MDTraj code that builds the backbone (N, CA, C; nanometers):
import mdtraj as md
import numpy as np

residues = "MET GLN GLU THR PHE GLY GLU ARG LEU ARG GLN ILE ARG GLU GLU LYS ARG MET ASN GLN ALA ASP LEU ALA ALA ARG THR GLY PHE GLN PRO SER ALA ILE SER HIS PHE GLU SER GLY ARG ARG SER PRO SER PHE ASP ASN LEU LYS LYS LEU ALA ASP ALA LEU ALA VAL THR ILE ASP PHE LEU LEU GLY ARG GLU THR VAL PRO THR THR ALA GLY PRO VAL ALA GLU LYS LEU PHE ARG".split()
xyz = np.array([
    [0.9304, -0.2036, -2.7453],
    [0.9012, -0.1536, -2.6963],
    [0.9290, -0.0701, -2.5315],
    [0.8762, 0.0252, -2.5111],
    [0.9585, 0.1072, -2.4182],
    [0.9837, 0.0584, -2.2743],
    [1.0312, 0.0936, -2.1995],
    [1.0829, 0.0368, -2.0493],
    [1.0041, 0.1367, -1.9640],
    [0.9224, 0.0673, -1.8274],
    [0.9179, 0.1297, -1.7925],
    [1.0322, 0.2277, -1.6235],
    [0.9457, 0.3116, -1.5700],
    [1.0009, 0.3365, -1.4916],
    [1.0724, 0.2724, -1.3652],
    [1.0091, 0.2031, -1.3462],
    [1.1059, 0.0578, -1.2628],
    [1.1891, -0.0008, -1.3472],
    [1.1930, -0.0520, -1.4408],
    [1.2320, -0.0852, -1.5463],
    [1.3867, -0.0407, -1.5204],
    [1.3889, 0.1049, -1.5524],
    [1.4813, 0.1936, -1.5966],
    [1.5559, 0.2422, -1.4691],
    [1.4774, 0.2286, -1.3675],
    [1.5338, 0.2287, -1.2357],
    [1.6515, 0.1296, -1.2010],
    [1.5714, -0.0072, -1.2126],
    [1.6445, -0.1197, -1.1747],
    [1.7806, -0.1794, -1.2598],
    [1.7446, -0.0847, -1.4211],
    [1.8642, -0.0869, -1.4791],
    [1.9876, 0.0096, -1.5044],
    [1.9696, 0.0815, -1.4079],
    [2.0816, 0.2426, -1.3761],
    [2.1669, 0.1711, -1.2653],
    [2.0493, 0.0975, -1.1626],
    [2.0920, 0.1016, -1.0605],
    [2.1904, -0.0286, -1.0362],
    [2.1415, -0.0892, -1.1444],
    [2.2560, -0.2293, -1.1771],
    [2.3884, -0.2328, -1.2074],
    [2.3560, -0.1306, -1.3145],
    [2.4920, -0.0858, -1.3845],
    [2.5338, 0.0065, -1.2919],
    [2.5163, 0.0872, -1.2134],
    [2.5924, 0.1302, -1.0887],
    [2.6579, 0.0603, -1.0158],
    [2.5871, -0.0746, -0.9612],
    [2.6608, -0.1944, -0.8874],
    [2.6052, -0.1791, -0.7989],
    [2.5128, -0.1726, -0.7720],
    [2.4419, -0.1070, -0.6290],
    [2.3036, -0.2096, -0.6593],
    [2.2674, -0.2385, -0.5287],
    [2.2216, -0.3272, -0.4770],
    [2.0471, -0.2145, -0.4039],
    [1.9466, -0.2608, -0.3941],
    [1.8441, -0.1930, -0.2956],
    [1.8574, -0.0749, -0.1859],
    [1.9684, -0.1849, -0.1356],
    [1.9548, -0.1460, 0.0294],
    [2.1024, -0.0130, 0.0238],
    [2.1272, -0.0272, -0.0779],
    [2.2409, 0.0808, -0.1763],
    [2.1855, 0.2114, -0.1853],
    [2.0951, 0.2175, -0.2795],
    [2.0317, 0.3225, -0.3124],
    [1.9455, 0.3428, -0.2145],
    [1.8664, 0.2706, -0.2084],
    [1.8196, 0.3381, -0.0160],
    [1.8958, 0.4331, 0.0741],
    [2.0099, 0.3518, 0.1346],
    [2.1053, 0.4047, 0.2532],
    [2.1356, 0.5686, 0.1327],
    [2.1666, 0.5621, 0.0377],
    [2.1768, 0.7246, -0.0792],
    [2.0622, 0.8415, -0.0970],
    [1.9422, 0.7652, -0.0545],
    [1.8330, 0.8736, -0.0740],
    [1.7666, 0.8520, 0.0454],
    [1.8087, 0.7928, 0.1706],
    [1.7027, 0.8269, 0.2727],
    [1.6043, 0.7069, 0.2710],
    [1.5857, 0.6577, 0.1608],
    [1.4120, 0.5934, 0.1322],
    [1.4591, 0.4294, 0.2571],
    [1.3608, 0.3670, 0.2853],
    [1.3481, 0.1956, 0.3255],
    [1.3903, 0.1274, 0.1910],
    [1.4898, 0.0194, 0.1776],
    [1.4984, -0.1134, 0.0671],
    [1.3475, -0.1295, 0.0401],
    [1.2729, -0.1097, 0.0986],
    [1.1506, -0.1494, 0.0419],
    [1.0315, -0.0585, -0.0547],
    [1.1172, 0.0956, -0.0221],
    [1.0226, 0.1403, -0.1053],
    [1.0947, 0.1398, -0.2770],
    [1.2294, 0.1805, -0.2435],
    [1.3246, 0.1205, -0.3807],
    [1.2339, 0.0216, -0.4722],
    [1.2053, -0.1065, -0.4021],
    [1.1339, -0.2336, -0.4512],
    [0.9881, -0.2314, -0.5331],
    [0.9907, -0.1483, -0.4158],
    [0.7808, -0.0389, -0.5034],
    [0.8029, 0.0277, -0.5803],
    [0.9261, 0.1113, -0.6172],
    [0.9461, 0.1653, -0.6716],
    [0.9780, 0.0496, -0.8898],
    [1.0508, -0.0010, -0.8093],
    [1.0981, -0.1177, -0.9102],
    [0.9972, -0.1895, -0.9813],
    [0.9031, -0.2014, -0.8979],
    [0.8211, -0.3242, -0.9493],
    [0.6830, -0.2615, -0.9827],
    [0.6917, -0.1349, -1.0129],
    [0.5665, -0.0612, -1.0301],
    [0.4351, -0.0739, -0.9104],
    [0.4575, -0.1088, -0.8085],
    [0.3466, -0.1379, -0.7284],
    [0.3323, 0.0263, -0.6703],
    [0.4547, 0.1781, -0.6741],
    [0.4757, 0.2688, -0.6419],
    [0.5298, 0.3839, -0.7187],
    [0.4777, 0.5095, -0.6880],
    [0.5363, 0.6045, -0.7682],
    [0.6022, 0.7181, -0.6925],
    [0.7343, 0.7119, -0.7587],
    [0.7725, 0.8630, -0.6430],
    [0.7602, 0.9620, -0.6378],
    [0.6951, 1.0551, -0.5834],
    [0.6793, 1.2165, -0.5751],
    [0.7798, 1.3004, -0.6607],
    [0.7606, 1.3572, -0.7101],
    [0.8903, 1.4760, -0.7510],
    [0.9964, 1.4883, -0.6700],
    [0.9941, 1.5347, -0.5573],
    [1.0877, 1.5531, -0.4636],
    [1.1604, 1.4020, -0.4302],
    [1.1258, 1.2741, -0.4542],
    [1.1506, 1.1542, -0.4224],
    [1.2708, 1.0974, -0.5323],
    [1.1829, 1.1114, -0.6705],
    [1.2531, 1.1683, -0.8155],
    [1.3542, 1.2154, -0.8287],
    [1.3623, 1.3428, -0.7617],
    [1.4966, 1.3923, -0.7750],
    [1.6133, 1.3363, -0.6802],
    [1.6123, 1.2725, -0.5719],
    [1.6743, 1.2701, -0.4771],
    [1.7287, 1.0949, -0.5089],
    [1.6242, 1.0431, -0.6174],
    [1.6901, 0.8758, -0.7095],
    [1.7744, 0.9653, -0.7755],
    [1.7638, 1.0370, -0.8788],
    [1.8552, 1.0658, -1.0067],
    [1.9714, 1.1144, -0.9578],
    [1.9762, 1.2082, -0.8399],
    [2.1257, 1.2617, -0.7655],
    [2.2163, 1.0882, -0.7534],
    [2.1203, 1.0230, -0.6700],
    [2.1790, 0.9175, -0.6239],
    [2.2266, 0.8170, -0.7424],
    [2.2055, 0.8267, -0.8340],
    [2.2234, 0.7583, -0.9631],
    [2.2866, 0.8254, -1.0600],
    [2.3292, 0.9665, -1.0298],
    [2.3825, 1.0722, -1.1232],
    [2.3625, 1.0481, -1.2578],
    [2.2245, 1.0522, -1.2513],
    [2.1658, 1.0083, -1.4104],
    [2.0395, 1.1376, -1.3863],
    [1.9787, 1.2419, -1.5087],
    [1.8573, 1.3076, -1.5361],
    [1.7360, 1.2368, -1.4788],
    [1.6245, 1.3082, -1.4419],
    [1.5460, 1.2580, -1.4491],
    [1.4465, 1.2663, -1.5660],
    [1.4748, 1.2667, -1.6618],
    [1.4385, 1.2738, -1.8205],
    [1.4767, 1.1044, -1.8121],
    [1.5899, 1.0901, -1.8393],
    [1.6320, 0.9544, -1.8189],
    [1.5290, 0.8938, -1.7110],
    [1.5299, 0.8743, -1.6316],
    [1.4278, 0.7372, -1.5614],
    [1.3197, 0.7633, -1.6094],
    [1.2361, 0.8737, -1.6336],
    [1.1017, 0.9006, -1.7600],
    [1.1089, 0.8565, -1.8076],
    [1.1896, 0.7686, -1.9453],
    [1.2184, 0.6607, -2.0672],
    [1.1933, 0.8273, -2.1430],
    [1.2509, 0.9713, -2.0981],
    [1.2598, 1.0800, -2.2519],
    [1.3337, 1.1088, -2.2887],
    [1.4422, 1.0318, -2.2183],
    [1.5955, 1.0334, -2.2735],
    [1.6351, 0.8480, -2.2876],
    [1.7171, 0.8357, -2.3795],
    [1.7569, 0.6952, -2.4137],
    [1.9164, 0.6869, -2.3336],
    [1.9757, 0.7812, -2.2915],
    [2.1008, 0.7647, -2.3053],
    [2.1025, 0.8610, -2.1155],
    [2.1575, 0.7892, -2.0784],
    [2.1789, 0.7810, -1.9017],
    [2.2897, 0.9042, -1.8657],
    [2.2503, 1.0074, -1.9519],
    [2.3762, 1.1250, -1.9402],
    [2.3653, 1.1921, -1.7550],
    [2.5175, 1.2203, -1.7430],
    [2.5498, 1.2657, -1.5597],
    [2.4983, 1.3956, -1.5415],
    [2.4393, 1.3976, -1.4468],
    [2.3507, 1.4883, -1.4004],
    [2.3187, 1.4895, -1.2166],
    [2.2519, 1.6149, -1.1399],
    [2.3421, 1.6183, -1.0268],
    [2.4153, 1.7164, -0.9399],
    [2.3836, 1.6653, -0.8335],
    [2.5225, 1.7382, -0.7651],
    [2.6619, 1.7835, -0.8526],
    [2.6799, 1.6513, -0.8060],
    [2.8722, 1.6037, -0.8742],
    [2.8706, 1.6376, -0.9842],
    [2.7566, 1.6407, -1.0748],
    [2.7792, 1.6930, -1.2251],
    [2.7922, 1.8615, -1.2089],
    [2.7245, 1.8990, -1.1206],
    [2.7029, 2.0608, -1.1061],
    [2.8997, 2.1205, -1.0849],
    [2.9477, 2.0674, -0.9347],
    [3.0271, 2.0933, -0.9196],
    [3.1803, 2.0526, -1.0115],
    [3.1300, 1.9704, -1.1020],
    [3.2464, 1.8961, -1.2183],
    [3.2446, 2.0259, -1.3321],
    [3.0989, 2.0907, -1.3405],
    [3.0996, 2.1982, -1.4654],
    [3.1203, 2.3260, -1.3791],
    [3.1231, 2.3188, -1.2535],
    [3.1625, 2.5238, -1.2382],
    [3.3014, 2.5736, -1.2196],
])
top = md.Topology()
chain = top.add_chain()
for i, resn in enumerate(residues, 1):
    res = top.add_residue(resn, chain, resSeq=i)
    for name in ("N", "CA", "C"):
        top.add_atom(name, md.element.get_by_symbol(name[0]), res)
traj = md.Trajectory(xyz[None], top)
């Protein structure tokens, strides 16, 4: 069974030892928005998806289920590779 976006978001957030408020603070969202994304009541816009991926240092493809391994991505990874 394939995981949903919300399940993946929750999984990686918990692996990074963040609560919903921590992730909200890193992205500029309200904690309730994170809850809505994780429960499937809302889907993030593309810009918000990028913010979530950057805050969690994973690729958008991982969050969307197109990759099975949460590879490092985002501004921090870009600095490491430069």
